[in-house]
Structures are given as structure tokens and as C-alpha cells.
C-alpha positions, 0 to 999 in steps of 0.5 A: 500500500502507498505511504501517506507521502505517496498519496499526498503527491498523487493527490496533487497530480490528480487534482491538477489533471482534473483542473486541466480537464475542467479548463477545456470543458463546457460546464453544461456537458453531461457526464454519462457515468454520473446519472444526470450530472453535468461537468459543472455539477461534477466540479461542484461535487468534488470541490465540496468533497475536498472542502468537507474532507478537510473539515473532517480531518480538522475535526470541525463542522463544515462551513457552507461553501458559496456558489462558485462564480468560476468553477475552475477557481473554486475547485482549485481553492478547495483542492489546495485547501485540502492539501494544506490541511493534510500537510499541516496536520500530518497523517498521524493526527486524529480527526473525524473519518467516515461514520460506520468505520469506528465506534466514535467516527474518529481515526487517523488523518491518514484515512483522508490521504487515501480516501481523497486520492480515490475520490479524485481518481474516479471523478477524473475518469468521469470528466475525462470520459465525458470529454472523450479523452483517454482514461487517467494515466494512473498505475495499475497499483493505484487502481488496485488500491481503488479496488481494495478500498471499495472491498475493505472500507467502503463496502463494509461501511455500507453494511455497517450503516445498513445501506446494503446487505451482505453479498452471499455470492462468492465473487473473486476479482483478479487483476491481470496486470498486477496478478492480484486477487480479491474475494467478496461474499461467503467463502463456501457459497454455492454460487461462485463468480470469477471476474478478470480484467485490468485493475482499472476495469475492476475498479470501474466495475465496483464503482458502477462505471462499467458493467460485467458485459464490458469487453475488457472483463472476463466473467466465469460463473453465474452472471446473474448473481454477479449482476445482482451483487453489483446492483447493491450499494457497494459505495455511497 
């Protein structure tokens, strides 16, 4: 797993790439991977998430954000504010994290180094795809960490908050570009499904950005059970 310093550097790179895409975008262009959102909506969302995460890390209540007059400037301000907060606190500090992960909703600020990297990476993919650009040039290892975060952090939290039910089908996901496998569901389940593909495509599958029918994925086993499992709220 990357170190907090690794995440911090990666976060800055991904944010800069999001800004570069945003600068060339019409804010009214739709983002197909985000329901009925436009690029403007996506930029507002990610800026708001950065603002909220910084407040959580500082153990403060989130202050209201003004309506942005300039999407690029508004995003850059919140992106920089998040990095400044994480740098000032450091990964060993204690702040608020996501409810459902600890008894009191508190934990190390290092949580936000990782969480905001993957939030930004997925939404960078969203904006670049909406603009007809290539996928972000992230490493297979980073996409694999996205997969791992969904399966070990986001999905268990969704269960703890009763937003979804446990998956009973045994699903094994194998990233062919880094030779890594994850499993979810009951180990002795009768129904078993095996999904192989790049770490990026597996991450996009778990985040609902692609489907098991994608030509980039190979599915062996009960496809209906896989589709049912993926229809549950694995991520917020």
C-alpha cells in the first residue's frame, strides 16, 4: 500500500489533471457515468468533497461553501485547501473519518490521504470520459488500491450503516496486470463468480462505471448473481 507521502503527491497530480480537464470543458456537458450530472455539477461535487474532507480531518463542522462564480477557481481553492490541511496536520493526527468505520467516527488523518486520492481518481475518469479523452494515466497499483478500498472500507461501511446487505455470492476479482486477487461474499457459497480484467476495469466495475458485459472483463460463473451483487450499494 502507498505511504501517506505517496498519496499526498498523487493527490496533487490528480487534482491538477482534473483542473486541466475542467479548463477545456463546457460546464453544461453531461457526464454519462454520473446519472444526470453535468461537468459543472461534477466540479461542484468534488470541490465540496475536498472542502468537507478537510473539515473532517480538522475535526470541525463544515462551513457552507458559496456558489462558485468560476468553477475552475473554486475547485482549485478547495483542492489546495485540502492539501494544506493534510500537510499541516500530518497523517498521524486524529480527526473525524467516515461514520460506520469506528465506534466514535474518529481515526487517523491518514484515512483522508487515501480516501481523497480515490475520490479524485474516479471523478477524473468521469470528466475525462465525458470529454472523450483517454482514461487517467494512473498505475495499475493505484487502481488496485481503488479496488481494495471499495472491498475493505467502503463496502463494509455500507453494511455497517445498513445501506446494503451482505453479498452471499462468492465473487473473486483478479487483476491481470498486477496478478492480484480479491474475494467478496461467503467463502463456501454455492454460487461462485470469477471476474478478470485490468485493475482499472475492476475498479470501474465496483464503482458502477462499467458493467460485467464490458469487453475488457472476463466473467466465469453465474452472471446473474454477479449482476445482482453489483446492483447493491457497494459505495455511497
